[in-house]
C-alpha positions in Angstrom: -68.2 38.6 27.5 -65.8 37.8 24.8 -64.4 34.2 24.4 -61.1 33.4 23.0 -60.5 31.2 20.0 -59.4 28.4 22.0 -62.4 28.6 24.3 -64.9 28.6 21.4 -63.2 25.4 20.0 -63.5 23.6 23.3 -67.1 24.7 23.8 -68.3 23.4 20.6 -66.0 20.6 20.6 -68.7 17.9 20.4 -70.2 19.3 17.2 -66.9 19.7 15.3 -65.7 17.6 12.7 -61.9 16.5 12.4 -61.2 18.9 9.8 -62.7 21.8 11.9 -60.6 20.4 14.9 -57.3 20.9 12.9 -58.4 24.4 12.0 -58.9 25.2 15.7 -55.7 23.7 16.8 -52.7 25.9 17.8 -50.9 27.5 14.7 -47.6 27.5 16.5 -47.5 23.5 16.9 -48.4 23.0 13.2 -45.5 25.1 12.0 -43.0 23.4 14.4 -44.2 20.1 13.2 -43.8 21.0 9.6 -40.3 22.0 10.4 -39.4 19.1 12.2 -40.8 16.8 9.3 -38.9 18.7 6.8 -35.6 18.4 8.8 -36.3 14.6 9.0 -36.8 14.5 5.1 -33.7 16.4 4.4 -31.5 14.3 6.6 -33.0 11.0 4.8 -32.0 12.5 1.5 -28.5 13.5 2.6 -25.7 11.3 1.2 -24.4 8.9 3.7 -20.6 9.4 4.6 -18.3 6.6 4.2 -18.7 3.6 6.5 -16.3 3.1 9.2 -13.8 0.3 8.6 -13.7 -2.2 11.5 -10.0 -3.8 11.2 -8.1 -6.6 12.3 -7.9 -6.7 16.0 -5.0 -4.5 17.2 -4.8 -2.8 14.0 -4.5 1.1 14.2 -7.8 2.6 13.1 -8.1 3.8 9.4 -7.7 7.4 9.2 -9.7 7.9 6.2 -11.9 5.3 4.5 -11.6 6.9 1.2 -7.9 7.2 1.2 -5.8 4.2 2.7 -2.7 6.4 2.3 -3.9 9.4 4.1 -1.1 9.1 6.8 1.5 9.2 3.8 1.4 12.9 3.0 4.5 14.8 2.1 6.9 15.0 5.2 4.2 13.9 7.7 7.1 12.5 9.8 7.0 10.9 13.2 9.2 12.4 16.0 11.3 9.2 15.4 11.5 9.7 11.6 12.6 13.4 11.9 15.7 12.0 13.5 16.4 9.4 10.4 19.3 10.2 8.1 18.0 10.8 4.7 19.4 7.7 2.8 18.7 5.6 -0.1 19.4 1.8 0.7 20.2 -0.4 -2.4 20.6 -4.2 -2.0 22.8 -5.5 -4.7 21.8 -9.0 -5.2 24.9 -10.1 -7.0 27.4 -8.2 -5.0 26.0 -9.5 -1.4 26.1 -5.8 -0.3 23.8 -2.8 0.5 25.0 0.4 -1.3 24.0 3.6 0.8 23.1 6.8 -1.1 22.8 10.5 0.1 19.8 11.6 -1.8 21.1 15.3 -1.4 24.4 14.8 -3.3 23.2 11.6 -5.3 26.3 9.8 -4.2 27.1 6.4 -2.6 28.5 7.3 0.8 28.7 3.7 2.4 28.6 0.1 1.5 27.2 -2.5 4.0 28.3 -6.1 3.7 25.1 -8.7 3.8 24.5 -12.3 3.4 24.2 -14.0 -0.1 21.7 -12.6 -2.5 20.3 -9.6 -0.7 16.9 -9.0 -2.6 14.8 -6.3 -0.7 15.4 -3.8 2.1 12.4 -3.9 4.2 11.1 -1.3 7.0 9.9 -3.1 10.2 6.2 -2.7 11.4 7.2 0.1 13.9 9.6 1.6 10.9 12.6 1.6 13.5 14.6 -1.2 11.8 15.5 -1.9 8.1 15.6 -5.6 7.4 17.7 -6.7 4.4 16.4 -9.9 2.9 19.4 -12.4 2.2 17.4 -14.9 0.0 20.2 -17.4 -0.7 22.2 -16.7 2.6 19.0 -17.4 4.6 19.4 -14.6 7.0 18.0 -11.0 7.5 20.5 -8.0 8.1 19.4 -5.5 10.4 20.3 -1.9 9.8 19.5 1.1 12.0 18.1 4.0 10.1 19.4 6.5 12.8 22.9 5.7 11.9 22.5 4.1 8.5 24.8 1.3 9.9 24.2 -2.3 10.9 22.1 -2.9 14.0 23.8 -6.2 15.3 24.2 -9.6 13.8 22.5 -11.4 11.2 19.2 -13.2 11.9 18.7 -16.6 10.7 15.5 -16.8 8.5 15.4 -19.4 5.7 14.7 -18.4 2.2 13.7 -14.6 3.0 12.8 -13.5 -0.8 10.6 -10.8 0.5 9.2 -9.7 4.0 5.8 -8.2 5.0 4.0 -7.4 8.4 0.4 -7.9 9.5 -1.4 -4.6 9.9 -1.7 -5.2 13.7 2.1 -5.8 13.9 1.4 -9.3 15.4 3.4 -11.3 12.7 6.1 -10.7 10.3 5.5 -12.8 7.0 8.2 -14.2 5.1 7.6 -14.8 1.4 9.8 -18.1 1.1 9.8 -18.3 -2.6 11.7 -21.3 -3.6 10.5 -23.3 -0.1 6.9 -22.5 -1.4 5.7 -21.1 2.0 4.3 -18.2 3.6 6.1 -18.3 7.1 4.5 -16.2 10.0 7.0 -15.1 12.4 7.4 -13.1 15.5 8.3 -9.4 14.2 11.0 -8.8 16.6 12.9 -12.2 17.2 11.6 -13.6 13.7 11.1 -16.9 15.5 8.8 -19.2 13.4 5.2 -19.3 14.6 3.0 -20.6 11.7 3.9 -22.2 8.5 1.4 -22.1 5.5 2.5 -24.4 2.5 1.3 -23.2 -1.0 0.8 -25.1 -4.2 1.8 -22.1 -6.4 5.4 -21.3 -7.2 7.4 -18.2 -6.4 5.5 -16.3 -3.8 6.9 -13.0 -3.9 4.9 -9.7 -3.4 1.7 -8.7 -1.6 -0.5 -6.1 -0.2 -3.5 -6.2 2.5 -7.3 -5.1 2.3 -8.4 -2.0 4.1 -9.5 -3.9 7.0 -6.3 -6.1 6.9 -8.3 -9.1 7.1 -6.8 -10.7 4.0 -4.1 -9.9 1.6 -3.3 -10.8 -2.0 0.0 -12.5 -2.9 1.4 -12.9 -6.3 3.1 -16.3 -7.3 5.8 -15.3 -10.0 6.6 -18.6 -11.4 3.0 -20.4 -11.9 1.2 -17.2 -12.9 -1.3 -17.5 -9.9 -2.6 -15.1 -7.3 -3.6 -16.1 -3.6 -6.1 -14.6 -1.4 -4.9 -15.2 2.5 -6.9 -15.0 5.7 -4.7 -12.9 7.8 -5.9 -13.9 11.1 -6.4 -17.8 10.4 -3.0 -17.6 8.4 -4.5 -19.7 5.8 -5.0 -19.5 1.9 -8.6 -19.1 1.3 -8.5 -18.3 -2.5 -6.3 -19.0 -5.7 -6.7 -17.8 -9.3 -4.7 -18.7 -12.5 -4.0 -15.7 -14.5 -5.5 -15.9 -18.1 -2.3 -15.0 -19.9 0.2 -17.5 -21.4 3.3 -17.0 -19.4 2.2 -14.4 -17.0 4.6 -13.4 -14.4 3.0 -11.3 -11.8 5.3 -9.1 -9.5 4.3 -6.2 -7.2 0.9 -5.7 -5.6 -0.7 -2.6 -4.6 -4.2 -1.5 -3.3 -6.0 1.6 -4.8 -6.4 4.4 -2.1 -10.0 3.9 -1.8 -9.6 0.2 -1.1 -11.7 -1.1 -3.8 -9.2 -2.4 -6.3 -5.9 -4.4 -6.3 -3.3 -3.9 -8.8 -0.7 -6.5 -9.8 2.3 -5.7 -12.0 3.0 -8.2 -14.7 6.6 -8.3 -16.4 5.5 -10.8 -19.0 2.0 -9.7 -19.7 3.4 -6.2 -20.0 0.8 -4.4 -17.9 -0.9 -4.6 -14.5 -3.8 -6.8 -13.6 -7.0 -5.2 -12.1 -8.5 -7.2 -9.4 -11.6 -6.9 -7.1 -10.0 -8.3 -3.8 -13.6 -9.1 -2.3 -14.8 -11.2 -5.2 -11.5 -12.4 -6.1 -12.6 -13.4 -9.7 -10.4 -13.4 -12.8 -8.8 -9.7 -13.2 -8.5 -7.7 -16.3 -5.2 -6.6 -17.7 -4.2 -2.9 -18.3 -1.2 -2.8 -20.7 1.5 -0.4 -19.3 4.8 -1.2 -21.0 7.4 -4.2 -21.3 8.2 -5.6 -18.2 5.9 -4.0 -16.0 7.3 -4.6 -12.6 6.7 -2.2 -9.5 3.8 0.0 -8.1 4.3 3.3 -6.2 1.6 5.7 -5.0 2.2 9.4 -5.0 2.2 11.4 -1.8 -1.2 12.9 -2.6 -2.7 9.5 -3.4 -3.8 10.9 -6.9 -1.3 8.8 -8.9 0.6 5.7 -9.2 4.1 5.3 -10.9 4.8 2.1 -12.6 8.4 1.2 -13.8 8.4 -0.9 -17.0 11.8 -2.8 -16.6 11.9 -4.3 -20.0 11.8 -0.8 -22.1 13.4 1.9 -19.5 10.1 3.7 -19.0 7.6 4.8 -16.1 3.9 4.9 -16.8 1.7 7.0 -14.7 -1.7 6.0 -13.6 -4.4 8.5 -12.6 -6.9 7.1 -10.0 -9.5 9.5 -10.5 -9.5 9.1 -14.2 -8.8 5.4 -14.0 -6.4 5.4 -16.8 -2.8 6.1 -17.8 -2.0 9.6 -18.4 1.7 9.8 -18.9 4.8 7.7 -19.7 8.5 9.0 -18.9 11.3 7.4 -20.6 14.7 7.2 -19.3 17.5 8.8 -21.4 19.9 6.1 -22.6 17.3 3.6 -21.5 17.6 1.2 -18.5 16.0 -1.3 -16.5 13.8 0.5 -13.6 12.7 -2.0 -11.1 11.7 -1.6 -7.4 12.3 1.6 -5.3 10.1 4.2 -3.4 9.2 7.6 -3.3 11.1 10.4 -1.2 9.4 11.8 1.9 8.6 15.2 0.3 7.1 13.2 -2.8 9.4 15.1 -5.2 11.6 12.1 -6.3 10.9 8.5 -7.3 13.9 6.2 -6.7 14.2 3.2 -8.8 17.0 0.5 -9.0 18.5 -0.4 -12.5 18.3 -4.2 -12.2 20.5 -5.1 -15.1 22.5 -2.0 -15.2 24.2 -1.7 -11.9 22.8 1.8 -11.1 20.0 3.8 -9.6 17.7 6.3 -11.2 16.3 9.4 -9.2 13.3 10.9 -11.3 11.4 14.1 -10.8 7.7 13.2 -10.0 6.5 16.3 -11.4 8.2 16.5 -14.7 9.5 12.8 -15.2 13.0 14.2 -15.7 15.9 12.0 -14.7 17.8 14.0 -11.8 20.7 11.3 -11.5 21.9 7.8 -12.6 24.0 6.7 -9.8 26.6 3.6 -10.1 26.0 0.8 -7.5 26.8 -2.8 -7.0 25.6 -5.7 -9.2 22.0 -6.6 -9.6 20.4 -3.9 -7.7 16.9 -4.7 -6.6 14.5 -3.6 -3.8 15.7 -0.4 -2.6 14.2 1.5 0.1 14.0 5.2 0.7 14.3 6.6 4.3 12.9 8.5 6.1 9.2 8.0 5.2 5.7 9.4 6.4 2.9 7.0 7.9 2.3 5.4 11.1 3.4 1.8 10.5 4.8 -0.4 7.8 3.5 -3.3 5.9 6.7 -4.3 4.5 8.2 -4.7 1.0 10.3 -1.8 0.0 7.9 0.5 1.9 4.1 0.1 2.2 3.1 2.5 4.8 -0.4 3.6 6.4 
C-alpha cells in the first residue's frame, strides 16, 4: 500500500532530525511564512509619514504637518468669504483714517474715520470682523468686511499697537508696545482677562508654533525676542539679538513649522530662529530696512519688503535661499501688507510716501501705485483663504 509524504514523516518521526522534519513540513506553509516575513521587513524599511501634531486644546487640527499654510491655497474661500467685498484696507497712521481700495480698479473708493494713530487692520479669529488698531487713541475700530463699512462703535482697548489671536480662538492678544505688556482679552468683547508684563521694549509682532502651544514675539526697541507659553500666558524665554542696534519687526514661521523668520529693519535682513531650541538666531541679509514677511499661496516662497531701499526680496523655502529681488520703479518705502486671494498680487503700504503698491507676484512688476493718507502702515487684503486668523494683517491657517 502506498503511503503519503506526510504519513512517512509521521511514521519515522522518532528517527528524524530537526533538519529532516523541516524538509518533511508542508511546503505551502513555508512559502506563506516567507511572504509574511518579507512583508514585515518591507514595512519596517518604509519611511514613516509625518508625525501628527497634537495642538493646543480647542485648536482646529493641523491640515498638513508638512505645510502649515495648506488651507491658504488660491481662492480656497469659505462660504462667508465668498460674500465678502474685494477690498484693501489701509490704515493711515498720520491721518487717523482707513483708505478703502477696490483692487479691481486700483482706486480708493471710501475713507473710514478711526481713532488716533491707526497702525494695523487685523482680521478677527473667525475672520468676520476687521479690527483697526488705534494705538494712541486706545481703541479698536470694527469694520464689517461684508459691507466694507464700520461695524458699530469703537471698543476701548489701551495701547493696541498690534493684535493677535490664540490658535484655539480663546483669547485676543494685544501687543501693548508702550505699556510693555501682552494683554490677553476676550476675542469678542475685548475685556481684559490676563496681563503679562514684559521687560523688553516695543513688543510688536508674533507668530505661533505648529501646535500653537507657544509663540515668538519681537521687541522692536530693545532688540530682543520673547518665547511665550500660550496656555499659561507666560513668557518662558528671552533672547538679545547679536547685532548692535537691531530692530526686529515681522515674525513668520516656515511652512514645515521648523523655522521662525524675524525681519529686522536695522540689521537689514531676517533672523533665522529654531523656535524649539530658542537659541541665538542667525542673520540672513535681504536688503536695507527689511520689514515684512508674506507667504505665497503655494507655500513655496516668501516675499520680504525692504522698506529702506524700495525693494522686495523673494525667499525660496525648498532652496533655503533668496532667489529674486524686485525693485519698485521710482523707489518707495514698502512696508506691511498681504497677498490677494488668488495669489497674483502682493499689496504693500508705502509708509513714508503716502501710497500703496500693487506688485505682480509672478514677475515682480509694479501694477499700480495708489495715493492714500499719511503714514500708511499695516494694510489688510480681503477676502482671504484659510480657516481662521492668528491676527496681524492676516496670518491664516
